[in-house]
N, CA, C and O atoms as a MOPAC input file, in Angstrom:
PM7 MOZYME 1SCF
protein

 N    -32.70100 1    72.45100 1   149.20700 1
 C    -33.41200 1    72.66800 1   147.80100 1
 C    -34.50000 1    72.31500 1   148.13500 1
 O    -34.78500 1    71.47400 1   148.98700 1
 N    -35.36900 1    73.10200 1   147.31100 1
 C    -36.67500 1    73.10500 1   146.97700 1
 C    -37.29200 1    71.64200 1   146.30300 1
 O    -37.24100 1    71.54500 1   145.07700 1
 N    -37.77100 1    70.70500 1   146.96200 1
 C    -38.29500 1    69.76900 1   146.49000 1
 C    -40.32300 1    69.85000 1   145.59000 1
 O    -40.99600 1    69.03100 1   144.96300 1
 N    -40.50800 1    71.04900 1   145.97100 1
 C    -41.85300 1    71.00300 1   145.24000 1
 C    -42.06100 1    72.86900 1   145.62700 1
 O    -41.44600 1    73.64400 1   146.35900 1
 N    -43.49600 1    73.03600 1   144.50600 1
 C    -43.45900 1    74.59100 1   144.65300 1
 C    -45.25300 1    74.84500 1   144.30300 1
 O    -45.47600 1    74.30500 1   143.22000 1
 N    -46.03900 1    75.23300 1   144.65200 1
 C    -47.54400 1    75.91500 1   144.26700 1
 C    -47.28400 1    76.82600 1   143.31400 1
 O    -46.26700 1    77.21400 1   142.73900 1
 N    -48.78700 1    77.16100 1   143.26100 1
 C    -49.34200 1    78.06200 1   142.64200 1
 C    -50.89100 1    77.89900 1   143.05000 1
 O    -51.45000 1    76.87800 1   143.45000 1
 N    -51.48200 1    79.29900 1   142.82000 1
 C    -53.23300 1    79.17700 1   142.94300 1
 C    -53.22500 1    79.97800 1   142.15400 1
 O    -52.95100 1    81.16800 1   142.31200 1
 N    -53.58500 1    79.32800 1   141.00600 1
 C    -54.12000 1    80.00300 1   140.11600 1
 C    -55.79400 1    80.53900 1   140.17600 1
 O    -56.08600 1    81.47400 1   139.43000 1
 N    -56.85400 1    79.95700 1   141.04200 1
 C    -57.94800 1    80.70400 1   141.30300 1
 C    -58.40400 1    80.09100 1   142.69400 1
 O    -57.57300 1    79.26800 1   143.07800 1
 N    -59.24400 1    80.21000 1   143.38000 1
 C    -59.53900 1    79.93500 1   144.85900 1
 C    -59.69600 1    78.41200 1   144.97300 1
 O    -59.39500 1    77.70100 1   145.93200 1
 N    -60.32900 1    78.00000 1   143.57900 1
 C    -60.80000 1    76.34700 1   144.26600 1
 C    -59.40800 1    75.34200 1   143.09400 1
 O    -59.20300 1    74.13500 1   142.96900 1
 N    -58.91200 1    76.24400 1   142.62100 1
 C    -57.59300 1    75.84000 1   141.90900 1
 C    -56.28100 1    75.79500 1   142.59900 1
 O    -55.93400 1    76.80400 1   143.21300 1
 N    -55.50000 1    74.74500 1   142.57700 1
 C    -53.94000 1    74.83700 1   142.33100 1
 C    -53.22000 1    74.11900 1   141.43100 1
 O    -53.81100 1    73.31200 1   140.71300 1
 N    -51.96200 1    74.28400 1   141.34000 1
 C    -51.11600 1    73.95200 1   140.80500 1
 C    -50.01800 1    73.82700 1   141.54900 1
 O    -49.54000 1    74.82200 1   142.09600 1
 N    -49.33900 1    72.33300 1   141.70800 1
 C    -48.10400 1    71.84300 1   142.24400 1
 C    -47.21000 1    71.45800 1   141.28000 1
 O    -47.52300 1    70.49600 1   140.57900 1
 N    -45.70200 1    72.25100 1   141.01800 1
 C    -44.62400 1    71.61000 1   140.80600 1
 C    -43.99900 1    70.83000 1   141.06600 1
 O    -43.39100 1    71.30600 1   142.02500 1
 N    -43.59400 1    69.74200 1   140.90000 1
 C    -42.71200 1    68.52400 1   141.73100 1
 C    -41.30900 1    69.10900 1   141.10200 1
 O    -41.41700 1    69.72600 1   140.04200 1
 N    -40.22300 1    68.98400 1   141.58100 1
 C    -39.15500 1    69.24500 1   141.25600 1
 C    -38.31700 1    68.21300 1   141.60600 1
 O    -37.17100 1    68.66300 1   141.61600 1
 N    -38.32900 1    67.19600 1   141.86100 1
 C    -37.74400 1    66.16900 1   142.34500 1
 C    -37.95500 1    65.30700 1   140.80100 1
 O    -39.04000 1    65.31100 1   140.21900 1
 N    -36.78600 1    64.61900 1   140.29400 1
 C    -36.32700 1    64.00800 1   139.26600 1
 C    -37.30800 1    62.20600 1   139.65400 1
 O    -37.87400 1    61.32400 1   139.00900 1
 N    -37.05600 1    62.45100 1   140.75500 1
 C    -37.53700 1    60.60800 1   141.57600 1
 C    -38.27200 1    60.72500 1   142.64000 1
 O    -37.89700 1    61.12000 1   143.74400 1
 N    -39.83100 1    60.22300 1   142.17700 1
 C    -40.77800 1    59.90200 1   143.10300 1
 C    -40.91500 1    58.93800 1   143.64200 1
 O    -41.88700 1    58.23200 1   143.36800 1
 N    -39.76400 1    58.46600 1   144.84000 1
 C    -39.82500 1    57.73700 1   145.47400 1
 C    -39.73100 1    57.34200 1   147.00100 1
 O    -39.87800 1    58.27500 1   147.79000 1
 N    -39.58600 1    56.53400 1   147.33600 1
 C    -38.93100 1    56.30500 1   149.19000 1
 C    -38.52000 1    57.95400 1   149.95300 1
 O    -38.98100 1    58.52600 1   150.94000 1
 N    -37.63400 1    58.26500 1   149.13200 1
 C    -36.81600 1    59.00300 1   150.18900 1
 C    -37.33300 1    60.07100 1   149.75400 1
 O    -36.54200 1    60.94100 1   150.11700 1
 N    -38.61200 1    60.82100 1   148.90800 1
 C    -39.45100 1    61.91200 1   149.47900 1
 C    -40.80200 1    61.84800 1   149.23300 1
 O    -41.42500 1    62.81700 1   148.80000 1
 N    -41.26600 1    60.86200 1   149.45800 1
 C    -42.99600 1    60.25400 1   149.48300 1
 C    -43.70200 1    61.24100 1   150.86300 1
 O    -44.81200 1    61.76800 1   150.92100 1
 N    -42.89500 1    61.23400 1   151.59900 1
 C    -43.46100 1    61.07100 1   153.05900 1
 C    -43.52500 1    62.99100 1   153.36000 1
 O    -44.29500 1    63.61900 1   154.08700 1
 N    -42.33700 1    63.51500 1   152.43200 1
 C    -42.40300 1    64.67700 1   153.05500 1
 C    -43.49500 1    65.40400 1   151.36100 1
 O    -43.74900 1    66.60000 1   151.50100 1
 N    -43.78700 1    65.07600 1   150.63600 1
 C    -44.41900 1    65.00000 1   149.08100 1
 C    -45.89900 1    65.27900 1   149.57600 1
 O    -46.57000 1    66.24600 1   149.21600 1
 N    -46.34700 1    64.20300 1   150.53400 1
 C    -47.34200 1    64.19300 1   151.10100 1
 C    -47.96600 1    65.32500 1   151.98200 1
 O    -49.01300 1    65.95500 1   151.83500 1
 N    -46.80300 1    65.39700 1   153.13500 1
 C    -47.28500 1    66.46600 1   154.06600 1
 C    -47.05000 1    67.49800 1   153.38100 1
 O    -47.70700 1    68.41200 1   153.87700 1
 N    -46.09000 1    68.08600 1   151.93500 1
 C    -46.78700 1    69.14800 1   151.58200 1
 C    -47.84800 1    69.18100 1   151.37400 1
 O    -48.60100 1    69.83200 1   152.09900 1
 N    -48.38100 1    68.34600 1   150.08300 1
 C    -49.86400 1    68.55800 1   149.59700 1
 C    -50.83200 1    68.59600 1   150.38400 1
 O    -51.91200 1    68.99700 1   149.95100 1
 N    -50.68200 1    68.13600 1   151.92600 1
 C    -51.26700 1    68.02100 1   152.81300 1
 C    -51.89300 1    69.64700 1   153.37200 1
 O    -52.96300 1    70.25500 1   153.38000 1
 N    -50.67200 1    69.82600 1   153.74300 1
 C    -50.79400 1    71.35100 1   154.18100 1
 C    -51.00000 1    72.48500 1   153.11200 1
 O    -50.80100 1    73.68200 1   153.31800 1
 N    -51.49600 1    71.83100 1   151.76200 1
 C    -52.44400 1    72.88700 1   151.17700 1
 C    -53.72200 1    72.87900 1   151.44800 1
 O    -54.62200 1    73.65300 1   151.12100 1
 N    -53.71400 1    72.15600 1   151.92700 1
 C    -55.54300 1    71.72500 1   151.89900 1
 C    -56.84800 1    72.86400 1   152.22100 1
 O    -56.47700 1    73.56000 1   153.16600 1
 N    -57.52800 1    73.06800 1   151.99400 1
 C    -58.35000 1    74.08200 1   151.85900 1
 C    -59.53900 1    73.44400 1   151.71600 1
 O    -59.65600 1    72.36800 1   151.12900 1
 N    -60.73800 1    74.25500 1   152.39300 1
 C    -61.99100 1    73.78100 1   152.53300 1
 C    -62.52000 1    73.72500 1   151.07000 1
 O    -63.15500 1    72.79800 1   150.56600 1
 N    -62.04300 1    75.18600 1   150.33700 1
 C    -62.96400 1    74.82200 1   148.91000 1
 C    -62.04600 1    74.51300 1   147.70400 1
 O    -62.45700 1    74.70600 1   146.56000 1
 N    -60.86400 1    74.05700 1   147.94100 1
 C    -60.38100 1    73.72700 1   146.82800 1
 C    -60.95900 1    72.28000 1   146.24100 1
 O    -61.25000 1    71.22600 1   146.80700 1
 N    -60.98800 1    72.63300 1   145.08800 1
 C    -61.86500 1    71.87300 1   144.10000 1
 C    -61.12500 1    70.63100 1   143.22700 1
 O    -61.62200 1    69.53200 1   142.98000 1
 N    -59.53200 1    71.22400 1   142.75600 1
 C    -58.97200 1    70.88000 1   141.38100 1
 C    -57.36200 1    71.16100 1   142.39600 1
 O    -57.14400 1    72.11700 1   143.14100 1
 N    -56.46000 1    70.01900 1   142.10500 1
 C    -54.91000 1    70.03300 1   142.43200 1
 C    -54.32100 1    69.49800 1   141.02900 1
 O    -54.36900 1    68.32700 1   140.65400 1
 N    -53.72600 1    70.63900 1   140.28800 1
 C    -52.91700 1    69.84600 1   139.02800 1
 C    -51.41400 1    69.83000 1   139.42400 1
 O    -50.78400 1    70.83100 1   139.76600 1
 N    -50.93100 1    68.59300 1   139.33700 1
 C    -49.77700 1    68.11200 1   139.52100 1
 C    -48.48400 1    68.14000 1   138.20600 1
 O    -48.30300 1    67.33600 1   137.29200 1
 N    -47.90900 1    69.09900 1   138.47700 1
 C    -46.72000 1    69.11400 1   137.69400 1
 C    -45.70700 1    68.12900 1   137.40400 1
 O    -44.78600 1    68.03900 1   138.21600 1
 N    -45.71000 1    67.41000 1   136.44200 1
 C    -44.78900 1    65.77300 1   137.17700 1
 C    -44.00300 1    65.99400 1   135.76200 1
 O    -43.79400 1    64.88200 1   135.27800 1
 N    -43.53400 1    66.95100 1   134.99400 1
 C    -42.81900 1    66.95500 1   133.89500 1
 C    -41.22700 1    66.96100 1   134.39400 1
 O    -40.34400 1    66.88600 1   133.54000 1
 N    -40.96400 1    67.03300 1   135.51900 1
 C    -39.33100 1    66.96400 1   136.09700 1
 C    -39.22200 1    65.33400 1   136.45200 1
 O    -38.11900 1    64.87000 1   136.74200 1
 N    -40.34200 1    64.53000 1   136.42000 1
 C    -40.01300 1    63.64000 1   137.17000 1
 C    -40.02100 1    62.56700 1   136.23400 1
 O    -40.91500 1    62.44200 1   135.39600 1
 N    -38.96700 1    61.71700 1   136.35700 1
 C    -38.44800 1    60.43800 1   135.46900 1
 C    -38.80500 1    59.29400 1   135.58200 1
 O    -39.09700 1    58.52600 1   134.66600 1
 N    -38.81300 1    58.98300 1   137.29400 1
 C    -38.65100 1    58.09600 1   137.89700 1
 C    -39.41600 1    57.81800 1   138.77600 1
 O    -39.24400 1    58.57200 1   139.73300 1
 N    -40.88600 1    56.45200 1   139.07700 1
 C    -41.64600 1    56.39800 1   140.21300 1
 C    -41.57700 1    54.83600 1   140.21600 1
 O    -41.58700 1    53.86600 1   139.45700 1
 N    -41.48300 1    55.26300 1   141.81800 1
 C    -41.84900 1    53.84400 1   141.99600 1
 C    -42.95100 1    53.61700 1   143.34500 1
 O    -43.63000 1    54.53200 1   143.81100 1
 N    -42.95900 1    52.26200 1   143.82100 1
 C    -44.33600 1    52.02200 1   144.42200 1
 C    -44.91800 1    53.25700 1   145.20300 1
 O    -46.05500 1    53.72800 1   145.17200 1
 N    -43.40600 1    53.77800 1   146.16700 1
 C    -43.91600 1    54.62500 1   147.09900 1
 C    -44.43200 1    55.67700 1   146.70400 1
 O    -45.46400 1    56.12100 1   147.20700 1
 N    -43.69100 1    56.34500 1   145.57100 1
 C    -44.78300 1    57.10200 1   144.42800 1
 C    -45.88300 1    56.99800 1   144.01700 1
 O    -46.65800 1    57.95400 1   144.02800 1
 N    -46.13900 1    56.06200 1   143.65600 1
 C    -47.46800 1    55.80700 1   143.01500 1
 C    -48.62100 1    55.67700 1   144.00500 1
 O    -49.83700 1    55.71200 1   143.81500 1
 N    -47.74000 1    55.48100 1   145.35800 1
 C    -49.20500 1    54.86700 1   146.76000 1
 C    -48.91400 1    56.40200 1   146.93600 1
 O    -49.99200 1    56.99600 1   146.96800 1
 N    -48.18600 1    56.98700 1   147.02200 1
 C    -47.73800 1    58.52200 1   147.50800 1
 C    -49.42600 1    59.15600 1   146.66500 1
 O    -50.22500 1    59.66200 1   147.45300 1
 N    -49.74000 1    59.10700 1   145.54800 1
 C    -50.32900 1    59.67200 1   144.43500 1
 C    -51.73000 1    59.23200 1   145.13600 1
 O    -52.58900 1    59.93800 1   145.66400 1
 N    -51.66700 1    57.91800 1   144.97100 1
 C    -52.97700 1    57.16800 1   145.36300 1
 C    -53.38700 1    57.58400 1   146.02900 1
 O    -54.44300 1    58.06300 1   145.61600 1
 N    -53.14100 1    57.86900 1   147.55500 1
 C    -53.20600 1    58.49600 1   149.27600 1
 C    -53.59300 1    59.81200 1   148.83900 1
 O    -54.67700 1    60.19900 1   149.27600 1
 N    -53.17200 1    60.33100 1   148.33100 1
 C    -53.38000 1    62.09100 1   148.07800 1
 C    -55.17000 1    61.58200 1   147.51800 1
 O    -56.27900 1    61.89500 1   147.95100 1
 N    -54.74300 1    60.73300 1   146.44400 1
 C    -56.32300 1    61.10700 1   145.75300 1
 C    -57.44800 1    60.78800 1   146.40900 1
 O    -58.62500 1    61.12200 1   146.27800 1
 N    -56.81400 1    60.01300 1   147.20600 1
 C    -58.17700 1    59.19600 1   148.37100 1
 C    -58.41400 1    60.52900 1   149.46100 1
 O    -59.47100 1    60.91500 1   149.96000 1
 N    -57.36800 1    60.93600 1   149.58700 1
 C    -57.82500 1    62.10800 1   150.39700 1
 C    -58.96700 1    63.33100 1   150.01800 1
 O    -59.93000 1    63.79200 1   150.63100 1
 N    -58.39900 1    63.59000 1   148.79000 1
 C    -58.75300 1    64.68900 1   148.61300 1
 C    -59.97600 1    64.25600 1   147.92100 1
 O    -60.94000 1    65.02100 1   147.96100 1
 N    -60.07600 1    63.15400 1   147.30100 1
 C    -61.70300 1    62.84600 1   146.36100 1
 C    -61.01200 1    62.63300 1   145.27500 1
 O    -59.87900 1    62.98000 1   144.94200 1
 N    -62.25500 1    61.69900 1   144.49300 1
 C    -61.38000 1    61.02500 1   142.91500 1
 C    -62.11000 1    62.18100 1   142.23300 1
 O    -63.16400 1    62.70400 1   142.59200 1
 N    -61.51800 1    62.41000 1   141.41900 1
 C    -61.40600 1    63.63600 1   140.02000 1
 C    -61.10200 1    64.89700 1   140.18300 1
 O    -61.44000 1    65.84900 1   139.48000 1
 N    -60.01100 1    64.87000 1   141.77500 1
 C    -59.85400 1    66.26900 1   142.08900 1
 C    -57.91300 1    66.06300 1   141.72100 1
 O    -57.30200 1    67.10000 1   141.98200 1
 N    -57.29000 1    65.25700 1   141.34900 1
 C    -56.06700 1    65.60600 1   141.10500 1
 C    -56.02300 1    65.07800 1   139.51000 1
 O    -56.57300 1    64.10400 1   138.99400 1
 N    -55.36300 1    65.85700 1   139.07500 1
 C    -54.81200 1    66.10200 1   137.48000 1
 C    -53.23900 1    65.80200 1   137.35200 1
 O    -52.66900 1    66.12300 1   138.39500 1
 N    -52.42400 1    65.31300 1   136.44000 1
 C    -51.39800 1    65.17400 1   136.70000 1
 C    -50.80900 1    65.66700 1   135.04600 1
 O    -50.98100 1    64.94300 1   134.06600 1
 N    -50.25100 1    66.73400 1   134.99500 1
 C    -49.77300 1    67.11800 1   133.44700 1
 C    -48.08700 1    67.53600 1   133.16500 1
 O    -47.47400 1    68.50500 1   133.61300 1
 N    -47.68900 1    66.64700 1   132.43200 1
 C    -46.16300 1    66.63900 1   131.79000 1
 C    -45.98200 1    65.60400 1   132.54100 1
 O    -45.10400 1    65.70700 1   133.39700 1
 N    -46.85600 1    64.13800 1   132.43300 1
 C    -45.87200 1    62.98600 1   132.90100 1
 C    -45.60900 1    62.61200 1   131.77900 1
 O    -46.26500 1    62.65800 1   130.73800 1
 N    -43.91700 1    61.96500 1   132.16500 1
 C    -42.86700 1    61.49500 1   131.43600 1
 C    -43.17800 1    60.12900 1   130.99600 1
 O    -43.94300 1    59.49300 1   131.72000 1
 N    -42.72200 1    59.56700 1   129.93800 1
 C    -42.73100 1    57.98100 1   129.53200 1
 C    -42.83100 1    57.25200 1   130.26000 1
 O    -43.71700 1    56.39700 1   130.23500 1
 N    -41.72900 1    57.37800 1   131.37200 1
 C    -41.55400 1    55.95800 1   132.28600 1
 C    -42.58900 1    56.28500 1   133.13100 1
 O    -43.23400 1    55.30400 1   133.50200 1
 N    -43.01900 1    57.53800 1   133.63000 1
 C    -43.93000 1    57.49300 1   134.25300 1
 C    -45.79800 1    57.05100 1   133.96300 1
 O    -46.58800 1    56.35600 1   134.60100 1
 N    -45.91600 1    57.85200 1   132.70600 1
 C    -46.96200 1    57.13200 1   132.37300 1
 C    -47.19200 1    55.67600 1   132.00400 1
 O    -48.35900 1    55.28700 1   132.05700 1
 N    -46.13900 1    54.71000 1   131.59400 1
 C    -45.85500 1    53.70000 1   131.46700 1
 C    -46.46800 1    52.75300 1   132.24400 1
 O    -47.22700 1    51.82300 1   131.97200 1
 N    -45.69800 1    53.42400 1   133.89900 1
 C    -46.16400 1    52.79600 1   135.50400 1
 C    -47.64800 1    53.04000 1   135.41200 1
 O    -48.46200 1    52.12500 1   135.53100 1
 N    -48.05000 1    54.56600 1   135.14900 1
 C    -49.38100 1    54.44000 1   135.88000 1
 C    -50.40400 1    53.59000 1   134.72200 1
 O    -51.45600 1    53.04500 1   135.05700 1
 N    -49.94300 1    53.59900 1   133.51100 1
 C    -50.93000 1    52.35000 1   132.15700 1
 C    -50.35700 1    50.63300 1   132.82300 1
 O    -51.15500 1    49.70000 1   132.74000 1
 N    -49.38200 1    50.46900 1   133.25500 1
 C    -49.46000 1    48.97300 1   133.49400 1
 C    -49.79000 1    48.83800 1   134.94700 1
 O    -49.79700 1    47.68800 1   135.38500 1
 N    -50.07600 1    49.85300 1   135.79900 1
 C    -51.05500 1    49.45700 1   136.99900 1
 C    -52.88400 1    50.03700 1   136.54400 1
 O    -53.73100 1    49.81800 1   137.41100 1
 N    -53.13500 1    50.40800 1   135.83500 1
 C    -54.50800 1    50.84000 1   134.97600 1
 C    -54.78200 1    51.83100 1   136.34900 1
 O    -55.54000 1    51.50900 1   137.26400 1
 N    -54.20000 1    52.78100 1   136.30600 1
 C    -54.56000 1    53.88400 1   137.46900 1
 C    -55.17700 1    55.26700 1   136.00900 1
 O    -55.94100 1    56.19800 1   136.26600 1
 N    -54.72500 1    55.05700 1   134.95900 1
 C    -55.02900 1    56.63800 1   134.12000 1
 C    -56.54500 1    56.31800 1   134.43600 1
 O    -57.20500 1    57.35600 1   134.39900 1
 N    -57.36800 1    55.09600 1   134.76400 1
 C    -58.80000 1    55.98400 1   135.08600 1
 C    -58.91700 1    56.50200 1   136.50300 1
 O    -60.08400 1    56.64500 1   136.86900 1
 N    -57.96300 1    56.82500 1   137.40600 1
 C    -58.19600 1    57.39600 1   138.91000 1
 C    -57.33000 1    58.73300 1   138.86500 1
 O    -57.37600 1    59.57800 1   139.75900 1
 N    -56.36700 1    58.85300 1   137.48500 1
 C    -56.23300 1    60.43800 1   137.51800 1
 C    -56.41500 1    61.51900 1   136.26000 1
 O    -56.14300 1    61.00700 1   135.17400 1
 N    -56.63600 1    62.27800 1   136.22800 1
 C    -57.00100 1    62.86000 1   134.41000 1
 C    -55.19800 1    63.38400 1   134.08300 1
 O    -54.43600 1    64.23300 1   134.54500 1
 N    -55.13000 1    62.24400 1   132.96100 1
 C    -53.92300 1    62.91600 1   132.50100 1
 C    -53.90600 1    64.27200 1   131.60800 1
 O    -54.89400 1    64.55100 1   130.93100 1
 N    -53.08300 1    64.87200 1   131.61900 1
 C    -53.09800 1    66.14300 1   130.69500 1
 C    -51.96800 1    66.75900 1   129.83700 1
 O    -51.09000 1    67.49000 1   130.29500 1
 N    -52.07100 1    66.42500 1   128.68700 1
 C    -51.04800 1    66.33100 1   127.61300 1
 C    -50.66300 1    68.45600 1   127.47600 1
 O    -51.22300 1    69.55100 1   127.49700 1
 N    -49.34200 1    67.79600 1   127.34600 1
 C    -48.71200 1    69.68200 1   127.52700 1
 C    -49.04200 1    70.07000 1   125.63800 1
 O    -48.80200 1    71.19000 1   125.18600 1

């Protein structure tokens, strides 16, 4: 089963569709490896489509923060954030770290 998929929109932009409903400890290592495998020197922005993710735990939050730190602040954008994921991000005051895109 495919957990993630990606589309290079332009040379400097990448969109990743997160296909799992839970971003938790069971998939986080694979998620981080997948994102890291897409690294390119000229990549300036990654948009993560989170519309399928209905649950995120501390491992998932840690994965997002780790990716943001590795790739650089302002690089990661989250699209289609569900109410549970948004509430976790806001509870932890991480909305300053990620650009949240509304659909």
